C-alpha positions, 0 to 999 in steps of 0.5 A: 193084549199080548205080542203074539196075539196082535201080530197079524189077522184076517181082515174081512174085506175092508173091515180092520176093526182090530187083530184079536190073535196070532197069525191065523186071527180075524177081525169082525166082519161088518156089513161093508165087508160083507158088501166088499170084500168076503166070500162066503162058501158053505158056513165059511166066510173067507176073509184077506189075511193081513201077516205082521211076519213073512210067511210064504217061503222056506226063507221066511220060515228060516228067518221068522220061525223058530221051530217047525212041527206036525200038530194035531188040533185036539179041541177048540174053545169058544172065546165069550162075545163082546156085550155090545156086539150081542146087543147089536145081534152081530159080531164076532167070537174068538177061538183057541185051539189046543194042539198036541205035537205029533212031530218036531220037524225042524228048529232054529239053533238056539231056538226055545224048545217047543212043548208037547202041547199048546194052545193058540188063537185061530179063526173064530165065527161071525155071528148074526142074529141066531146064526153062527158061520166059522171064519177062515183066511182066503189062503190058509187053513182054519186049523180044524179039530181032528186034522193035521198040520205042519206049522212054523211057529214062533216064540214071542218075547211075552212067552206065547207061541203062534204060527208066523203067518197064513204062509205057514200053516199046511195041511197035513192028514195022512202024514202029506202036505196039502191033505186035509183041511184048507179053508174050512174044507177038506181037500186032497193034495193034488187039488190044494197043489193045483190050487197053489200053482194057480197063485204063483207069479212070474218072477216071485219065489214059489211059496212053501204051500206049492213046493211043500205040497205032496212031501212029507215031513222029512221032504219039509225038513230037508227044505228048510235045512238049505234054505238060506234065511234073510241076512238081516233076520239071521243076525238078530235072532236074539229078537223075536219074529216081529222085531225081527221083520221090522228090521228086515223091513227097515233094511230093505226100505234103506237099501231100496233107498240107496239104489235109488240113489245110486242109480239115479247118480249113474242115469247120466252113464246111460248111452241115451243119455248122450253125456261125454266124459273125460277119463278123469271125470268117468274115474270120479264118477265111478268112485263116487258109485263105489261109495253108494254101492250096497254090494261090496263085491260091486264097489270093489269092481267099481273102484278098481276100473275107476283106478285104470282110468285114472292111470292114464293108460288107454289100453289097459281100460280099453282091454280091461275085463274089470271094465266090462264087469263094472259096465254088467253091475251097472246095468244090472243094477239100475236096468239101463245100457252103459254101453262099453262104459269108456271116456266119451271126451276124447280131448282128455289132456290126462 
């Protein structure tokens, strides 16, 4: 199975039998899944999407996508059913769709050129007894024949193309994001945007599905041109989207671990900890924190204030703007109140 065919999938309920294709691919629907997770709208079964590559935001699109384009679904092809599933009378049928590129919207510098036409694996069908149902993600377009979409594509190490994830497939009939097919049904741009708005979460970056709704390709291009990619992803553009995503996740985990260590060391500085420090002790602690900081500017500020404390000049550190900045940086990173961040042991002999 190729890279592009195993990066993600739509999980119907609790069934995780194996990913069949690119970012819109499905896994077979089991009876348990029918009972516990999947929703059915007419002849469409909606399952939960599981993407291996982030695709929600404009930053995700420019971090992991190589090309963004408007495509037209020209045809679809049904895959062969598994013999064991046929014998059991139920199973999953894969689907390949043929895409024609209508407009190239955005290209990452140095990326492989997108061909004029391509085929990718998309959501297929569930069959049971003599019936067949379309399968789609709960939060994405199914990519139906006859419809247009604005899509972020990635070119994988095995030479295949695929969408980067369910958040990177936007309905685009009549040159308007949100107009067209979504979850197997035809929707208007206003209805699409309203649906996306209902899913917004405070404090979480707004997704492309919401921000791009109602825009044309030029508007989306402007968003992508000004979007800032993840630094780790940008440093590894020579790798494909899956490899980039793994490195970003690894860097994020390392940063989280470092922040946890930083904040555990900083915890005694909280005003409610009632800890006492001489100027020398506080200077040493701040020096330790400077070495743990994963933000270079924060480390510089902490070192500067530590040096002021070592100078022994009380007037300097009392009126220091660097001290106030250091207190702000620690408080912001660890969500604790460190007060004035002054020595609390006035018996210091320095």
